[in-house]
C-alpha positions, -999 to +999 in steps of 0.1 A: +319-834+395+286-844+394+262-828+411+225-835+419+191-819+410+165-799+416+144-826+414+167-849+434+173-828+463+131-820+467+125-853+470+151-863+496+136-827+517+106-831+510+088-856+498+070-864+530+066-833+543+044-828+515+029-859+518+027-855+552+005-822+544-013-830+521-027-860+551-035-831+573-057-811+552-070-838+535-081-851+576-091-818+589-108-806+557-128-837+543-131-856+579-107-883+572-095-910+592-058-918+598-057-951+577-075-932+549-048-905+542-022-928+551-035-951+517-041-921+494-008-909+504+013-936+507+026-928+538+030-951+570-004-947+590+018-947+621+037-919+609+008-899+601-007-904+642+031-896+657+029-861+638-007-856+652+002-863+686+036-841+682+060-866+688+077-865+654+090-835+639+086-833+602+114-808+586+097-779+564+061-787+573+057-755+592+073-733+566+042-752+543+017-753+568+022-712+574+032-702+537-001-694+516+014-701+486+024-731+497-003-742+513-028-733+488-014-757+463-012-786+491-053-781+492-055-775+449-036-815+456-059-825+480-091-817+462-077-839+436-066-862+450-105-864+465-117-865+432-098-897+425-069-886+407-039-895+409-010-872+414+030-874+401+053-862+426+065-843+397+034-822+401+040-819+434+077-813+428+065-781+400+037-760+414+063-760+448+094-749+434+087-714+433+081-708+469+112-729+480+149-727+482+168-754+481+207-753+481+219-775+453+252-795+468 
């Protein structure tokens, strides 16, 4: 049997969650619009709007926002985006990995 790698599971379960967390941080700290953060995070703007309005719940979002260490990583990536840097999901995964527990099927 071939099992899934940590990266596969992370992308499936946390990719959108991390992007939303970064988008919310960018809006909160830098005053960016939903449209601007949608372009930076490669998320649909309506999804960001639904999350803000409470019409859409994102699994694991509260866990990231309420975990001091994970939120610190999110803030650092937000800062890098505002400096014009390009970030790969692998970088995010490697930095957040120690702070989450994923059961690999």
